[in-house]
A tleap script that builds the chain and sets N, CA, C and O, in Angstrom:
source leaprc.protein.ff14SB
mol = sequence {
  NMET GLU PRO THR SER THR GLU LEU LYS PHE
  LEU PHE LEU THR PHE ASP LEU ILE ILE LEU
  ASN LEU VAL ILE LEU ILE LEU PHE PRO ILE
  CYS SER LEU ASP SER ASN VAL LYS ASN MET
  TYR LEU LEU HIE ALA ASN LEU SER GLU ILE
  ILE ALA TYR SER PHE PHE SER ARG LYS ASN
  LEU TYR PHE THR GLY ASN PHE ILE ASN ARG
  ILE LYS TYR TRP PHE LYS ARG PHE GLN ILE
  PHE VAL VAL ALA THR PHE VAL MET ALA TYR
  VAL PHE LEU PRO ASP ASN PHE SER ARG LEU
  PHE ILE PHE LYS TYR ILE ILE ILE PHE ALA
  ALA CYS LYS LEU ILE PHE TYR ILE SER THR
  TYR ILE TYR LEU LYS TYR ARG ARG SER LYS
  GLY ILE TYR ILE HIE ARG VAL VAL ILE CILE
}
set mol.1.N position { -6.921 -75.598 13.544 }
set mol.1.CA position { -6.626 -74.191 13.443 }
set mol.1.C position { -6.608 -73.583 14.846 }
set mol.1.O position { -7.598 -73.652 15.573 }
set mol.2.N position { -5.479 -72.992 15.215 }
set mol.2.CA position { -5.334 -72.410 16.543 }
set mol.2.C position { -5.476 -70.894 16.466 }
set mol.2.O position { -5.070 -70.284 15.477 }
set mol.3.N position { -6.045 -70.286 17.495 }
set mol.3.CA position { -6.189 -68.830 17.474 }
set mol.3.C position { -4.847 -68.157 17.691 }
set mol.3.O position { -3.965 -68.701 18.357 }
set mol.4.N position { -4.701 -66.969 17.123 }
set mol.4.CA position { -3.458 -66.232 17.336 }
set mol.4.C position { -3.457 -65.570 18.700 }
set mol.4.O position { -2.397 -65.384 19.298 }
set mol.5.N position { -4.615 -65.217 19.193 }
set mol.5.CA position { -4.821 -64.653 20.529 }
set mol.5.C position { -3.792 -63.569 20.868 }
set mol.5.O position { -3.053 -63.667 21.847 }
set mol.6.N position { -3.771 -62.541 20.030 }
set mol.6.CA position { -2.856 -61.427 20.228 }
set mol.6.C position { -3.138 -60.704 21.541 }
set mol.6.O position { -2.218 -60.222 22.201 }
set mol.7.N position { -4.407 -60.632 21.912 }
set mol.7.CA position { -4.747 -59.952 23.161 }
set mol.7.C position { -4.142 -60.670 24.360 }
set mol.7.O position { -3.665 -60.030 25.297 }
set mol.8.N position { -4.160 -62.007 24.330 }
set mol.8.CA position { -3.565 -62.757 25.434 }
set mol.8.C position { -2.055 -62.600 25.480 }
set mol.8.O position { -1.474 -62.572 26.565 }
set mol.9.N position { -1.408 -62.496 24.325 }
set mol.9.CA position { 0.035 -62.275 24.311 }
set mol.9.C position { 0.375 -60.963 25.011 }
set mol.9.O position { 1.292 -60.904 25.830 }
set mol.10.N position { -0.369 -59.922 24.684 }
set mol.10.CA position { -0.112 -58.629 25.323 }
set mol.10.C position { -0.471 -58.657 26.803 }
set mol.10.O position { 0.198 -58.017 27.614 }
set mol.11.N position { -1.517 -59.389 27.161 }
set mol.11.CA position { -1.903 -59.484 28.567 }
set mol.11.C position { -0.823 -60.197 29.381 }
set mol.11.O position { -0.435 -59.722 30.448 }
set mol.12.N position { -0.336 -61.338 28.879 }
set mol.12.CA position { 0.693 -62.069 29.610 }
set mol.12.C position { 2.027 -61.330 29.595 }
set mol.12.O position { 2.782 -61.403 30.564 }
set mol.13.N position { 2.328 -60.617 28.507 }
set mol.13.CA position { 3.534 -59.786 28.488 }
set mol.13.C position { 3.424 -58.669 29.517 }
set mol.13.O position { 4.406 -58.329 30.178 }
set mol.14.N position { 2.239 -58.103 29.654 }
set mol.14.CA position { 2.019 -57.059 30.656 }
set mol.14.C position { 2.202 -57.611 32.066 }
set mol.14.O position { 2.838 -56.973 32.905 }
set mol.15.N position { 1.647 -58.797 32.333 }
set mol.15.CA position { 1.848 -59.426 33.638 }
set mol.15.C position { 3.335 -59.668 33.904 }
set mol.15.O position { 3.829 -59.403 35.000 }
set mol.16.N position { 4.040 -60.173 32.892 }
set mol.16.CA position { 5.468 -60.445 33.066 }
set mol.16.C position { 6.253 -59.167 33.347 }
set mol.16.O position { 7.136 -59.151 34.204 }
set mol.17.N position { 5.928 -58.100 32.624 }
set mol.17.CA position { 6.645 -56.842 32.843 }
set mol.17.C position { 6.324 -56.230 34.200 }
set mol.17.O position { 7.194 -55.629 34.831 }
set mol.18.N position { 5.092 -56.378 34.650 }
set mol.18.CA position { 4.739 -55.880 35.990 }
set mol.18.C position { 5.512 -56.642 37.054 }
set mol.18.O position { 6.057 -56.036 37.977 }
set mol.19.N position { 5.565 -57.966 36.933 }
set mol.19.CA position { 6.313 -58.776 37.901 }
set mol.19.C position { 7.794 -58.402 37.868 }
set mol.19.O position { 8.418 -58.253 38.919 }
set mol.20.N position { 8.356 -58.249 36.672 }
set mol.20.CA position { 9.771 -57.914 36.536 }
set mol.20.C position { 10.087 -56.556 37.149 }
set mol.20.O position { 11.074 -56.413 37.870 }
set mol.21.N position { 9.260 -55.565 36.868 }
set mol.21.CA position { 9.509 -54.227 37.424 }
set mol.21.C position { 9.349 -54.202 38.937 }
set mol.21.O position { 10.112 -53.525 39.626 }
set mol.22.N position { 8.369 -54.928 39.464 }
set mol.22.CA position { 8.217 -54.993 40.921 }
set mol.22.C position { 9.420 -55.653 41.575 }
set mol.22.O position { 9.884 -55.203 42.622 }
set mol.23.N position { 9.925 -56.716 40.965 }
set mol.23.CA position { 11.099 -57.394 41.529 }
set mol.23.C position { 12.298 -56.456 41.551 }
set mol.23.O position { 13.015 -56.390 42.549 }
set mol.24.N position { 12.520 -55.735 40.462 }
set mol.24.CA position { 13.667 -54.829 40.412 }
set mol.24.C position { 13.501 -53.677 41.401 }
set mol.24.O position { 14.454 -53.303 42.085 }
set mol.25.N position { 12.295 -53.116 41.476 }
set mol.25.CA position { 12.082 -51.989 42.389 }
set mol.25.C position { 12.176 -52.398 43.858 }
set mol.25.O position { 12.591 -51.599 44.698 }
set mol.26.N position { 11.799 -53.615 44.166 }
set mol.26.CA position { 11.919 -54.100 45.547 }
set mol.26.C position { 13.367 -54.470 45.864 }
set mol.26.O position { 13.851 -54.228 46.970 }
set mol.27.N position { 14.047 -55.053 44.893 }
set mol.27.CA position { 15.414 -55.520 45.118 }
set mol.27.C position { 16.441 -54.390 45.071 }
set mol.27.O position { 17.514 -54.507 45.664 }
set mol.28.N position { 16.130 -53.313 44.382 }
set mol.28.CA position { 17.104 -52.233 44.203 }
set mol.28.C position { 17.552 -51.593 45.511 }
set mol.28.O position { 18.758 -51.440 45.707 }
set mol.29.N position { 16.652 -51.208 46.425 }
set mol.29.CA position { 17.134 -50.632 47.691 }
set mol.29.C position { 17.859 -51.646 48.579 }
set mol.29.O position { 18.720 -51.272 49.375 }
set mol.30.N position { 17.517 -52.903 48.445 }
set mol.30.CA position { 18.162 -53.938 49.261 }
set mol.30.C position { 19.624 -54.094 48.866 }
set mol.30.O position { 20.486 -54.270 49.727 }
set mol.31.N position { 19.905 -54.032 47.571 }
set mol.31.CA position { 21.280 -54.212 47.096 }
set mol.31.C position { 22.123 -52.947 47.204 }
set mol.31.O position { 23.326 -52.982 46.948 }
set mol.32.N position { 21.510 -51.844 47.575 }
set mol.32.CA position { 22.171 -50.548 47.781 }
set mol.32.C position { 23.074 -50.161 46.605 }
set mol.32.O position { 24.271 -49.921 46.764 }
set mol.33.N position { 22.468 -50.111 45.444 }
set mol.33.CA position { 23.177 -49.650 44.257 }
set mol.33.C position { 22.955 -48.154 44.089 }
set mol.33.O position { 22.090 -47.572 44.744 }
set mol.34.N position { 23.723 -47.543 43.226 }
set mol.34.CA position { 23.596 -46.118 42.940 }
set mol.34.C position { 22.246 -45.858 42.284 }
set mol.34.O position { 21.896 -46.523 41.309 }
set mol.35.N position { 21.494 -44.914 42.796 }
set mol.35.CA position { 20.141 -44.668 42.298 }
set mol.35.C position { 20.134 -44.033 40.908 }
set mol.35.O position { 19.082 -43.971 40.271 }
set mol.36.N position { 21.270 -43.568 40.430 }
set mol.36.CA position { 21.331 -42.976 39.089 }
set mol.36.C position { 21.174 -44.015 37.984 }
set mol.36.O position { 20.768 -43.676 36.872 }
set mol.37.N position { 21.487 -45.259 38.273 }
set mol.37.CA position { 21.416 -46.294 37.235 }
set mol.37.C position { 20.155 -47.145 37.339 }
set mol.37.O position { 20.016 -48.125 36.607 }
set mol.38.N position { 19.243 -46.794 38.226 }
set mol.38.CA position { 18.015 -47.572 38.396 }
set mol.38.C position { 17.219 -47.632 37.093 }
set mol.38.O position { 16.739 -48.698 36.707 }
set mol.39.N position { 17.080 -46.503 36.423 }
set mol.39.CA position { 16.325 -46.484 35.174 }
set mol.39.C position { 17.007 -47.291 34.076 }
set mol.39.O position { 16.339 -47.881 33.227 }
set mol.40.N position { 18.324 -47.315 34.093 }
set mol.40.CA position { 19.045 -48.128 33.102 }
set mol.40.C position { 18.773 -49.620 33.311 }
set mol.40.O position { 18.574 -50.358 32.346 }
set mol.41.N position { 18.764 -50.060 34.572 }
set mol.41.CA position { 18.458 -51.458 34.855 }
set mol.41.C position { 17.009 -51.796 34.479 }
set mol.41.O position { 16.741 -52.869 33.939 }
set mol.42.N position { 16.080 -50.881 34.765 }
set mol.42.CA position { 14.680 -51.122 34.404 }
set mol.42.C position { 14.500 -51.204 32.891 }
set mol.42.O position { 13.821 -52.102 32.392 }
set mol.43.N position { 15.102 -50.279 32.169 }
set mol.43.CA position { 15.009 -50.297 30.715 }
set mol.43.C position { 15.646 -51.556 30.141 }
set mol.43.O position { 15.105 -52.186 29.232 }
set mol.44.N position { 16.785 -51.905 30.678 }
set mol.44.CA position { 17.513 -53.091 30.224 }
set mol.44.C position { 16.694 -54.365 30.449 }
set mol.44.O position { 16.604 -55.207 29.555 }
set mol.45.N position { 16.107 -54.509 31.616 }
set mol.45.CA position { 15.341 -55.711 31.930 }
set mol.45.C position { 14.060 -55.791 31.100 }
set mol.45.O position { 13.714 -56.860 30.599 }
set mol.46.N position { 13.356 -54.667 30.953 }
set mol.46.CA position { 12.132 -54.667 30.160 }
set mol.46.C position { 12.409 -54.967 28.698 }
set mol.46.O position { 11.659 -55.709 28.062 }
set mol.47.N position { 13.458 -54.408 28.171 }
set mol.47.CA position { 13.812 -54.673 26.777 }
set mol.47.C position { 14.207 -56.134 26.577 }
set mol.47.O position { 13.870 -56.731 25.554 }
set mol.48.N position { 14.909 -56.708 27.532 }
set mol.48.CA position { 15.279 -58.122 27.442 }
set mol.48.C position { 14.051 -59.027 27.465 }
set mol.48.O position { 13.993 -60.011 26.728 }
set mol.49.N position { 13.076 -58.704 28.303 }
set mol.49.CA position { 11.850 -59.511 28.369 }
set mol.49.C position { 11.034 -59.379 27.084 }
set mol.49.O position { 10.472 -60.366 26.608 }
set mol.50.N position { 10.965 -58.190 26.526 }
set mol.50.CA position { 10.217 -58.005 25.280 }
set mol.50.C position { 10.895 -58.756 24.138 }
set mol.50.O position { 10.214 -59.345 23.299 }
set mol.51.N position { 12.217 -58.744 24.096 }
set mol.51.CA position { 12.937 -59.498 23.067 }
set mol.51.C position { 12.696 -60.992 23.229 }
set mol.51.O position { 12.433 -61.688 22.249 }
set mol.52.N position { 12.783 -61.485 24.447 }
set mol.52.CA position { 12.549 -62.912 24.680 }
set mol.52.C position { 11.117 -63.295 24.324 }
set mol.52.O position { 10.880 -64.366 23.764 }
set mol.53.N position { 10.180 -62.440 24.640 }
set mol.53.CA position { 8.773 -62.720 24.353 }
set mol.53.C position { 8.493 -62.673 22.865 }
set mol.53.O position { 7.666 -63.439 22.370 }
set mol.54.N position { 9.168 -61.787 22.140 }
set mol.54.CA position { 8.921 -61.702 20.702 }
set mol.54.C position { 9.605 -62.829 19.942 }
set mol.54.O position { 9.100 -63.259 18.905 }
set mol.55.N position { 10.740 -63.317 20.430 }
set mol.55.CA position { 11.412 -64.415 19.749 }
set mol.55.C position { 10.746 -65.757 19.986 }
set mol.55.O position { 10.721 -66.605 19.095 }
set mol.56.N position { 10.209 -65.954 21.170 }
set mol.56.CA position { 9.622 -67.255 21.486 }
set mol.56.C position { 8.293 -67.037 22.184 }
set mol.56.O position { 8.236 -66.829 23.396 }
set mol.57.N position { 7.238 -67.088 21.411 }
set mol.57.CA position { 5.909 -66.916 21.966 }
set mol.57.C position { 5.002 -67.979 21.374 }
set mol.57.O position { 4.990 -68.192 20.162 }
set mol.58.N position { 4.255 -68.635 22.218 }
set mol.58.CA position { 3.338 -69.681 21.771 }
set mol.58.C position { 2.134 -69.091 21.092 }
set mol.58.O position { 1.755 -67.947 21.340 }
set mol.59.N position { 1.533 -69.893 20.223 }
set mol.59.CA position { 0.304 -69.448 19.572 }
set mol.59.C position { -0.904 -69.676 20.462 }
set mol.59.O position { -1.823 -68.858 20.480 }
set mol.60.N position { -0.915 -70.779 21.200 }
set mol.60.CA position { -2.058 -71.094 22.057 }
set mol.60.C position { -1.699 -70.734 23.488 }
set mol.60.O position { -0.941 -71.454 24.139 }
set mol.61.N position { -2.232 -69.638 23.978 }
set mol.61.CA position { -1.889 -69.144 25.305 }
set mol.61.C position { -2.959 -69.445 26.343 }
set mol.61.O position { -2.854 -68.992 27.482 }
set mol.62.N position { -3.977 -70.194 25.974 }
set mol.62.CA position { -5.039 -70.497 26.925 }
set mol.62.C position { -4.544 -71.543 27.922 }
set mol.62.O position { -3.768 -72.431 27.569 }
set mol.63.N position { -4.995 -71.432 29.155 }
set mol.63.CA position { -4.582 -72.353 30.215 }
set mol.63.C position { -5.497 -73.570 30.234 }
set mol.63.O position { -6.148 -73.842 31.243 }
set mol.64.N position { -5.550 -74.295 29.140 }
set mol.64.CA position { -6.430 -75.461 29.091 }
set mol.64.C position { -5.665 -76.762 29.028 }
set mol.64.O position { -6.220 -77.797 29.395 }
set mol.65.N position { -4.436 -76.766 28.588 }
set mol.65.CA position { -3.683 -78.002 28.413 }
set mol.65.C position { -2.941 -78.402 29.666 }
set mol.65.O position { -3.230 -77.934 30.767 }
set mol.66.N position { -1.979 -79.278 29.467 }
set mol.66.CA position { -1.146 -79.771 30.551 }
set mol.66.C position { -0.177 -78.662 30.976 }
set mol.66.O position { 0.446 -78.016 30.133 }
set mol.67.N position { -0.059 -78.455 32.262 }
set mol.67.CA position { 0.781 -77.361 32.753 }
set mol.67.C position { 2.266 -77.671 32.593 }
set mol.67.O position { 3.076 -76.747 32.511 }
set mol.68.N position { 2.641 -78.943 32.547 }
set mol.68.CA position { 4.049 -79.315 32.349 }
set mol.68.C position { 4.530 -78.840 30.978 }
set mol.68.O position { 5.660 -78.369 30.851 }
set mol.69.N position { 3.680 -78.960 29.948 }
set mol.69.CA position { 4.052 -78.459 28.623 }
set mol.69.C position { 4.235 -76.953 28.641 }
set mol.69.O position { 5.136 -76.425 27.988 }
set mol.70.N position { 3.388 -76.262 29.382 }
set mol.70.CA position { 3.505 -74.812 29.494 }
set mol.70.C position { 4.809 -74.429 30.197 }
set mol.70.O position { 5.425 -73.424 29.844 }
set mol.71.N position { 5.233 -75.213 31.180 }
set mol.71.CA position { 6.505 -74.950 31.872 }
set mol.71.C position { 7.677 -75.143 30.908 }
set mol.71.O position { 8.644 -74.383 30.951 }
set mol.72.N position { 7.597 -76.143 30.048 }
set mol.72.CA position { 8.666 -76.359 29.064 }
set mol.72.C position { 8.813 -75.163 28.135 }
set mol.72.O position { 9.929 -74.716 27.872 }
set mol.73.N position { 7.700 -74.642 27.637 }
set mol.73.CA position { 7.757 -73.476 26.767 }
set mol.73.C position { 8.229 -72.245 27.527 }
set mol.73.O position { 8.974 -71.425 26.990 }
set mol.74.N position { 7.796 -72.117 28.776 }
set mol.74.CA position { 8.235 -70.996 29.587 }
set mol.74.C position { 9.746 -71.068 29.831 }
set mol.74.O position { 10.422 -70.039 29.814 }
set mol.75.N position { 10.277 -72.266 30.057 }
set mol.75.CA position { 11.706 -72.416 30.313 }
set mol.75.C position { 12.525 -72.055 29.078 }
set mol.75.O position { 13.599 -71.465 29.199 }
set mol.76.N position { 12.030 -72.404 27.893 }
set mol.76.CA position { 12.745 -72.027 26.667 }
set mol.76.C position { 12.766 -70.510 26.513 }
set mol.76.O position { 13.795 -69.946 26.142 }
set mol.77.N position { 11.653 -69.846 26.790 }
set mol.77.CA position { 11.605 -68.386 26.716 }
set mol.77.C position { 12.502 -67.776 27.785 }
set mol.77.O position { 13.131 -66.744 27.555 }
set mol.78.N position { 12.562 -68.410 28.952 }
set mol.78.CA position { 13.409 -67.901 30.029 }
set mol.78.C position { 14.884 -68.002 29.651 }
set mol.78.O position { 15.668 -67.120 30.002 }
set mol.79.N position { 15.273 -69.051 28.949 }
set mol.79.CA position { 16.657 -69.162 28.492 }
set mol.79.C position { 17.007 -68.025 27.531 }
set mol.79.O position { 18.099 -67.462 27.603 }
set mol.80.N position { 16.088 -67.692 26.643 }
set mol.80.CA position { 16.312 -66.570 25.731 }
set mol.80.C position { 16.421 -65.268 26.527 }
set mol.80.O position { 17.240 -64.406 26.210 }
set mol.81.N position { 15.582 -65.133 27.569 }
set mol.81.CA position { 15.631 -63.944 28.412 }
set mol.81.C position { 16.988 -63.801 29.097 }
set mol.81.O position { 17.545 -62.704 29.140 }
set mol.82.N position { 17.517 -64.885 29.627 }
set mol.82.CA position { 18.814 -64.830 30.327 }
set mol.82.C position { 19.928 -64.455 29.357 }
set mol.82.O position { 20.776 -63.622 29.678 }
set mol.83.N position { 19.932 -65.058 28.180 }
set mol.83.CA position { 20.970 -64.744 27.193 }
set mol.83.C position { 20.848 -63.293 26.750 }
set mol.83.O position { 21.848 -62.580 26.667 }
set mol.84.N position { 19.628 -62.855 26.467 }
set mol.84.CA position { 19.428 -61.466 26.045 }
set mol.84.C position { 19.821 -60.492 27.146 }
set mol.84.O position { 20.372 -59.427 26.867 }
set mol.85.N position { 19.544 -60.849 28.387 }
set mol.85.CA position { 19.880 -59.965 29.502 }
set mol.85.C position { 21.386 -59.768 29.619 }
set mol.85.O position { 21.852 -58.636 29.750 }
set mol.86.N position { 22.142 -60.845 29.576 }
set mol.86.CA position { 23.581 -60.698 29.754 }
set mol.86.C position { 24.265 -60.124 28.522 }
set mol.86.O position { 25.254 -59.402 28.652 }
set mol.87.N position { 23.763 -60.426 27.333 }
set mol.87.CA position { 24.355 -59.822 26.134 }
set mol.87.C position { 24.087 -58.325 26.112 }
set mol.87.O position { 24.981 -57.529 25.827 }
set mol.88.N position { 22.857 -57.949 26.413 }
set mol.88.CA position { 22.516 -56.529 26.397 }
set mol.88.C position { 23.145 -55.770 27.559 }
set mol.88.O position { 23.314 -54.553 27.478 }
set mol.89.N position { 23.492 -56.463 28.632 }
set mol.89.CA position { 24.147 -55.792 29.760 }
set mol.89.C position { 25.519 -55.269 29.345 }
set mol.89.O position { 25.929 -54.183 29.755 }
set mol.90.N position { 26.213 -56.039 28.540 }
set mol.90.CA position { 27.526 -55.584 28.094 }
set mol.90.C position { 27.428 -54.461 27.064 }
set mol.90.O position { 28.376 -53.696 26.884 }
set mol.91.N position { 26.286 -54.360 26.390 }
set mol.91.CA position { 26.134 -53.327 25.368 }
set mol.91.C position { 25.593 -52.027 25.961 }
set mol.91.O position { 26.129 -50.953 25.687 }
set mol.92.N position { 24.524 -52.115 26.782 }
set mol.92.CA position { 23.810 -50.922 27.212 }
set mol.92.C position { 24.211 -50.397 28.585 }
set mol.92.O position { 24.196 -49.186 28.801 }
set mol.93.N position { 24.563 -51.260 29.500 }
set mol.93.CA position { 24.836 -50.807 30.862 }
set mol.93.C position { 26.258 -50.265 30.980 }
set mol.93.O position { 27.122 -50.604 30.172 }
set mol.94.N position { 26.502 -49.420 31.990 }
set mol.94.CA position { 27.860 -48.895 32.189 }
set mol.94.C position { 28.850 -50.022 32.488 }
set mol.94.O position { 28.463 -51.152 32.785 }
set mol.95.N position { 30.118 -49.687 32.402 }
set mol.95.CA position { 31.165 -50.711 32.584 }
set mol.95.C position { 31.166 -51.316 33.975 }
set mol.95.O position { 31.584 -52.461 34.144 }
set mol.96.N position { 30.716 -50.584 34.960 }
set mol.96.CA position { 30.747 -51.079 36.343 }
set mol.96.C position { 29.386 -51.622 36.791 }
set mol.96.O position { 29.029 -51.494 37.962 }
set mol.97.N position { 28.623 -52.228 35.871 }
set mol.97.CA position { 27.312 -52.750 36.259 }
set mol.97.C position { 27.471 -53.965 37.170 }
set mol.97.O position { 28.490 -54.656 37.141 }
set mol.98.N position { 26.459 -54.202 37.964 }
set mol.98.CA position { 26.506 -55.278 38.951 }
set mol.98.C position { 25.948 -56.569 38.359 }
set mol.98.O position { 24.744 -56.696 38.136 }
set mol.99.N position { 26.834 -57.514 38.112 }
set mol.99.CA position { 26.403 -58.819 37.598 }
set mol.99.C position { 25.609 -59.579 38.654 }
set mol.99.O position { 24.697 -60.338 38.330 }
set mol.100.N position { 25.960 -59.370 39.908 }
set mol.100.CA position { 25.252 -60.032 41.003 }
set mol.100.C position { 23.808 -59.539 41.091 }
set mol.100.O position { 22.896 -60.332 41.324 }
set mol.101.N position { 23.597 -58.245 40.908 }
set mol.101.CA position { 22.244 -57.705 40.926 }
set mol.101.C position { 21.412 -58.279 39.784 }
set mol.101.O position { 20.251 -58.637 39.982 }
set mol.102.N position { 21.992 -58.370 38.597 }
set mol.102.CA position { 21.277 -58.946 37.452 }
set mol.102.C position { 20.946 -60.402 37.723 }
set mol.102.O position { 19.838 -60.851 37.432 }
set mol.103.N position { 21.886 -61.137 38.272 }
set mol.103.CA position { 21.638 -62.549 38.590 }
set mol.103.C position { 20.530 -62.677 39.628 }
set mol.103.O position { 19.676 -63.556 39.516 }
set mol.104.N position { 20.535 -61.808 40.636 }
set mol.104.CA position { 19.500 -61.867 41.681 }
set mol.104.C position { 18.119 -61.586 41.110 }
set mol.104.O position { 17.168 -62.310 41.403 }
set mol.105.N position { 18.002 -60.538 40.298 }
set mol.105.CA position { 16.655 -60.241 39.807 }
set mol.105.C position { 16.195 -61.253 38.771 }
set mol.105.O position { 14.989 -61.435 38.604 }
set mol.106.N position { 17.098 -61.915 38.073 }
set mol.106.CA position { 16.691 -62.973 37.153 }
set mol.106.C position { 16.116 -64.153 37.935 }
set mol.106.O position { 15.074 -64.693 37.563 }
set mol.107.N position { 16.786 -64.554 39.011 }
set mol.107.CA position { 16.325 -65.700 39.798 }
set mol.107.C position { 15.008 -65.390 40.506 }
set mol.107.O position { 14.091 -66.210 40.496 }
set mol.108.N position { 14.913 -64.222 41.114 }
set mol.108.CA position { 13.679 -63.869 41.828 }
set mol.108.C position { 12.529 -63.669 40.845 }
set mol.108.O position { 11.393 -64.038 41.143 }
set mol.109.N position { 12.810 -63.091 39.679 }
set mol.109.CA position { 11.791 -62.927 38.651 }
set mol.109.C position { 11.272 -64.282 38.176 }
set mol.109.O position { 10.068 -64.456 37.985 }
set mol.110.N position { 12.166 -65.227 37.990 }
set mol.110.CA position { 11.745 -66.571 37.550 }
set mol.110.C position { 10.849 -67.226 38.593 }
set mol.110.O position { 9.834 -67.832 38.252 }
set mol.111.N position { 11.220 -67.105 39.851 }
set mol.111.CA position { 10.415 -67.714 40.913 }
set mol.111.C position { 9.043 -67.049 41.020 }
set mol.111.O position { 8.027 -67.736 41.131 }
set mol.112.N position { 9.010 -65.725 40.988 }
set mol.112.CA position { 7.731 -65.015 41.086 }
set mol.112.C position { 6.834 -65.291 39.890 }
set mol.112.O position { 5.621 -65.440 40.038 }
set mol.113.N position { 7.423 -65.359 38.715 }
set mol.113.CA position { 6.653 -65.629 37.506 }
set mol.113.C position { 6.080 -67.037 37.546 }
set mol.113.O position { 4.927 -67.248 37.168 }
set mol.114.N position { 6.868 -67.993 37.997 }
set mol.114.CA position { 6.392 -69.371 38.094 }
set mol.114.C position { 5.270 -69.485 39.116 }
set mol.114.O position { 4.278 -70.170 38.868 }
set mol.115.N position { 5.410 -68.833 40.248 }
set mol.115.CA position { 4.355 -68.855 41.268 }
set mol.115.C position { 3.084 -68.199 40.735 }
set mol.115.O position { 1.984 -68.701 40.967 }
set mol.116.N position { 3.228 -67.088 40.027 }
set mol.116.CA position { 2.061 -66.392 39.473 }
set mol.116.C position { 1.314 -67.279 38.479 }
set mol.116.O position { 0.089 -67.379 38.535 }
set mol.117.N position { 2.049 -67.922 37.569 }
set mol.117.CA position { 1.378 -68.726 36.550 }
set mol.117.C position { 0.824 -70.038 37.110 }
set mol.117.O position { -0.194 -70.531 36.624 }
set mol.118.N position { 1.469 -70.601 38.108 }
set mol.118.CA position { 0.899 -71.796 38.748 }
set mol.118.C position { -0.389 -71.431 39.467 }
set mol.118.O position { -1.377 -72.159 39.374 }
set mol.119.N position { -0.391 -70.315 40.182 }
set mol.119.CA position { -1.620 -69.912 40.877 }
set mol.119.C position { -2.727 -69.546 39.887 }
set mol.119.O position { -3.896 -69.832 40.146 }
set mol.120.N position { -2.384 -68.925 38.767 }
set mol.120.CA position { -3.377 -68.619 37.739 }
set mol.120.C position { -3.945 -69.894 37.142 }
set mol.120.O position { -5.152 -69.995 36.922 }
set mol.121.N position { -3.085 -70.868 36.879 }
set mol.121.CA position { -3.537 -72.138 36.315 }
set mol.121.C position { -4.462 -72.875 37.292 }
set mol.121.O position { -5.488 -73.419 36.884 }
set mol.122.N position { -4.102 -72.892 38.562 }
set mol.122.CA position { -4.940 -73.563 39.572 }
set mol.122.C position { -6.286 -72.856 39.705 }
set mol.122.O position { -7.324 -73.509 39.813 }
set mol.123.N position { -6.270 -71.527 39.697 }
set mol.123.CA position { -7.514 -70.760 39.802 }
set mol.123.C position { -8.427 -71.014 38.602 }
set mol.123.O position { -9.625 -71.241 38.773 }
set mol.124.N position { -7.873 -70.979 37.396 }
set mol.124.CA position { -8.690 -71.209 36.205 }
set mol.124.C position { -9.189 -72.649 36.122 }
set mol.124.O position { -10.300 -72.896 35.651 }
set mol.125.N position { -8.385 -73.584 36.570 }
set mol.125.CA position { -8.814 -74.984 36.585 }
set mol.125.C position { -9.965 -75.171 37.576 }
set mol.125.O position { -10.907 -75.911 37.295 }
set mol.126.N position { -9.896 -74.513 38.719 }
set mol.126.CA position { -10.969 -74.568 39.706 }
set mol.126.C position { -12.250 -73.968 39.134 }
set mol.126.O position { -13.327 -74.550 39.266 }
set mol.127.N position { -12.129 -72.803 38.497 }
set mol.127.CA position { -13.311 -72.155 37.910 }
set mol.127.C position { -13.914 -73.002 36.795 }
set mol.127.O position { -15.135 -73.062 36.650 }
set mol.128.N position { -13.069 -73.653 36.012 }
set mol.128.CA position { -13.550 -74.510 34.941 }
set mol.128.C position { -14.241 -75.749 35.497 }
set mol.128.O position { -15.226 -76.217 34.925 }
set mol.129.N position { -13.731 -76.288 36.613 }
set mol.129.CA position { -14.348 -77.481 37.204 }
set mol.129.C position { -15.725 -77.173 37.789 }
set mol.129.O position { -16.586 -78.049 37.866 }
set mol.130.N position { -15.924 -75.923 38.199 }
set mol.130.CA position { -17.240 -75.505 38.700 }
set mol.130.C position { -18.220 -75.183 37.574 }
set mol.130.O position { -19.402 -74.952 37.829 }
set mol.131.N position { -17.737 -75.167 36.339 }
set mol.131.CA position { -18.606 -74.924 35.201 }
set mol.131.C position { -18.876 -73.465 34.918 }
set mol.131.O position { -19.846 -73.141 34.232 }
set mol.132.N position { -18.045 -72.578 35.428 }
set mol.132.CA position { -18.283 -71.147 35.250 }
set mol.132.C position { -17.962 -70.710 33.820 }
set mol.132.O position { -18.641 -69.842 33.273 }
set mol.133.N position { -16.937 -71.302 33.215 }
set mol.133.CA position { -16.507 -70.894 31.880 }
set mol.133.C position { -17.135 -71.726 30.764 }
set mol.133.O position { -16.762 -71.572 29.601 }
set mol.134.N position { -18.064 -72.589 31.092 }
set mol.134.CA position { -18.657 -73.457 30.073 }
set mol.134.C position { -19.886 -72.763 29.494 }
set mol.134.O position { -20.810 -72.388 30.215 }
set mol.135.N position { -19.870 -72.607 28.196 }
set mol.135.CA position { -20.998 -72.014 27.492 }
set mol.135.C position { -21.732 -73.144 26.773 }
set mol.135.O position { -21.125 -73.931 26.046 }
set mol.136.N position { -22.998 -73.210 26.977 }
set mol.136.CA position { -23.777 -74.262 26.363 }
set mol.136.C position { -24.366 -73.762 25.051 }
set mol.136.O position { -25.077 -72.758 25.012 }
set mol.137.N position { -24.053 -74.486 23.972 }
set mol.137.CA position { -24.502 -74.108 22.659 }
set mol.137.C position { -25.099 -75.334 21.989 }
set mol.137.O position { -24.568 -76.440 22.096 }
set mol.138.N position { -26.189 -75.126 21.310 }
set mol.138.CA position { -26.816 -76.190 20.528 }
set mol.138.C position { -26.712 -75.820 19.071 }
set mol.138.O position { -27.194 -74.770 18.645 }
set mol.139.N position { -26.074 -76.698 18.304 }
set mol.139.CA position { -25.962 -76.489 16.876 }
set mol.139.C position { -26.891 -77.474 16.173 }
set mol.139.O position { -26.770 -78.687 16.345 }
set mol.140.N position { -27.806 -76.949 15.392 }
set mol.140.CA position { -28.768 -77.806 14.706 }
set mol.140.C position { -28.422 -77.856 13.233 }
set mol.140.O position { -29.108 -78.526 12.460 }
savepdb mol mol.pdb
quit
């Protein structure tokens, strides 16, 4: 029996949305796009991530297993994110939206998210090896 861990789903979704919004806000002035559509791109990207997260979310979100398996699940969710992003771009964004900007923030978001989760996994593995998260219980 695996925990549903709804709190962890919301926590990791929050981390993902923070990373995504930071990437877009940092990349937006660099690409010199019209500032009137900034909110449309932010709404579009956040909605795409929430859709991808709701369609493909693991039940066991604890960082205890093999990290390669976690990367496989993350890649499947990322594929859903890319498809949702480009499909929703044609529906919600204006006709002259920048496909290059969307491609850039997707790639940078993927890299930042991967770096964040690898560093989180390494940190938690280090803390676990030191015995900080081990609770000693005696069942009689």
